[in-house]
N, C-alpha and C positions, 0 to 999 in steps of 0.2 A: 480424379473424382471430383465432380461439383459440388461445391458448398452448399447450394441450396438447392434441394430436389425439386424438378420439373413438375413433377407430379402432386406432392403435398405441399410443396413451398416451405417447408422446415430445414432447418440445417441437419448436418450431418448428424449431432447429437440430439435432435428432436424438439429443439429450440426454434422461436420465432425468431425473426431478425432483431427485436428490440427485446430479447427476453433474456436475463442474467442467469447466471448457475446458482443453483442451491448453497446457501453460507451456514456454515457452522463454525463456533467459536468455543472453545473451552477455557477458560480463563484459570491463572495459579499454576501451569503446567512446570514450569523450572523454579525449582523450590529455593534455590540459592539466588535467584533475581528478585529486585524488589517489585517488578512488576512481569507479568508474562501473559502469552495468549498463545494458543494454537489456532490459526486461521484458516479455515478450508472453502475454499471458492470454487465449485466444482471439483476436478482433483488438483489444482493447485493448492499445495500447502505450505504455509508460511507460521515459523516460530520466531515470534517476537518478542525481545525481552527489554526490561527497562533497569539499570542501575542508578542510584540516585535519588533525589540529589545528596552528592558526596564534596567533601572538601577539593577544590583542585589542587592544591598545596599539597597534596600526597603523592604529586607525580613524581617518579625517579629521577628525572632530567633536573641536574641542579641548578637550571638558568630558569626552570620552571615554565609553563606553557602562558606565554604573557598573552596569547590571543584568548584563552579562555579567562585567564583573570580581569581582561577587560572587556569582557562580553556579559552582561548582566544576565543573558539569557544560559549562558555556559552549557550548550549542547554537543554533544558529539553523538554523529550518527554513521552506522554501517551497515551495507547490502552485500549479502553473502549469498553466494548460488553454492548449493552442497555438490560436493563431485558425483554423487550418485543420484541427484535430481534430475538430471538428462545427459546425453552424451552427445558432445561437440562432433558432428563428423569429421572435421579436417583436424581437430587436435586430438580426440579424444580425451580432452579435459574437460570438466563440467564448468569450470571458472568462466565468469560472465565477464569479458574485456572493459564492461561498462559499468562496473560495479562501483567504482568511485564517483562517477557520475550521478550514478542512481542515489547514493550515498549524499550527494550534495542535494539532490531533489527533497529527499526525506529532510533534510536540515532545513532547508528553505518551507518547506511546507509545516513543520512542528513550530519553528519560531515564531510563524504567525498567529499561531492559535496557544502557544502557550505562556502564561503569565510568568513574569520575571520573579525569580528566586529569592527569598526572602535576603539569602546571604550572597552577595555579588560574586563571591569567590567560588560558587559550588557549579558542580557541574552534572548534568544529566546524559547517561550514556544510552541510546538506545540502538539496538541490533535488530535486523530483520534479515533472518536465513531463510531461503527456499529450500524446503525439504523436497517438495515435489513439485517439478515445473509442466504445467499442462496448459499455459497460456496465460497473459495478463500477468505475469509474476511481478512486474513494478507495481501495478495498480492494485493488486492485493498488498502488496508490502507495505504501499502508502498508508492503506486502511488499517493493517494489522498493526502498524506502528502506534497509530493513536488510541487503539482499544488498550495495547500494553502500558500506555502514560495512563489512562483511566484506570486499570489493573493497579499500579504503581502508586493511584492515590494523589497524582499528579493534577494539577488545575488546569483544565483548559477552556479556553473561550468556545469552540465548538470541535466539531469532528472533521477530520480530513477524510475523503474517500476518494479513491480512484478508478478509475474506468478506462479500457482500453475496446477501440472500435477500428473497424477496416469499413471497406466498402467495394461493393462488385456490383457492375451493372445497373449502377445507380441506388443499390441497395444497403443501407448500413447497418451492419452487425456490430452488437455490443457484445462486452466483455467475451474476446473472443479466444477461442483453445489454441491449443499448440497446433494442432493441423490447418486452422484458419491463419496463422502465424506464419505458416511456412509457406503461403503460398505468394509471397512477395508482392502482397497488394499493399496501398497506401495503409497506413497504421498511425494512430495518433492514441497518446496516454494523455491523460489530463488527472490533474491532482487538484479538487475540490473542497473549498470550503461547505461544507454541507448546507446549511441554511440559506446561506447569499448564495449560494452558485459560483462565486467567486473562483477564476482558474490562479491557480498560486503558480503550477509548473504544467509545462505541456513537452511532451515528446515525440517526435515525428520520426518514423522510420520508412526507408524506401521512397523514391522520388514520385511525385505526383502533382498533378495540374492544381494551380491555387484556387479554380472553382470548386473542387472538390472538398476545401478544406472545411467552409460554413457547414454542409451537409453533415460531415464528420462531427464536427464540434458539437452541433446541436444534439446528435444522438448521443455523444460521449455524455453530454449535460444529462439528457433524460435517464440514461443508464444510469448514471451516478446518483440521481434521486430515487431511484428503486434499489441501488446499492444502499443509500442512506435508510430508507424504510426499513429493509432490513437487520441493519447493524444498530439501528436505533434502538428496535424492539429487544436486540440482543442486551445490549447497554441496560436498559431499562429492568430488565429481567435480571441482571447480574446485580444491579445495586439494590434492588428490591430483596434478592437472596443473600445480599452480604450485610446490610444494614441492621444492626441490632434490633431485636424486639423490645418494644417499649410496651410497658401497661400501666394503666391510669389507677 
């Protein structure tokens, strides 16, 4: 099946090449967490939770976690793909073999925008669990984790947004769906500091010629900008609704 209709020029889901999917965000969905969001980008759904800052000394390991104690940012990140979110055709399992790598991407992004904790022995734990995977789930997780940090009241310098892009016949498609991912085309995911457009992480899938990288990156940054516009509006509305009402 063609990714772009020769008649309408639209993608299978009715979007233009540079058009992102609808974004929704529900804050405070996990009551036991210090911060949480249910982030939806199209049919991709991410549950992001934040616990902390809490004392890293509460570790059950008698030796303690020296890496955390010596790291003033004290950050732990975990990316998880729910078994029911998608079905791996080879193994029949939903686990993503690159989950550890994606967790590292999360940590790299959030450390750049987080301020050091006042207590250098404290730790923040961020978990992004993919509840439904319909494409671009790493990019969506990078965005969702930042929103969970905001919901937890943790100060950040800027938002992190993610965008996944592919290219076919010279046309770059942003915020790709699972159907588009399955075509084994060039695929690039970026995690970007929203306002500056600085790329913090970049993940590439499927081999492609180096000449395709620049147009894919350009489309990814443009897509990230559109995602930021949507997310920033959501954050502003959340802050407005959460702020106490002051009367004079």
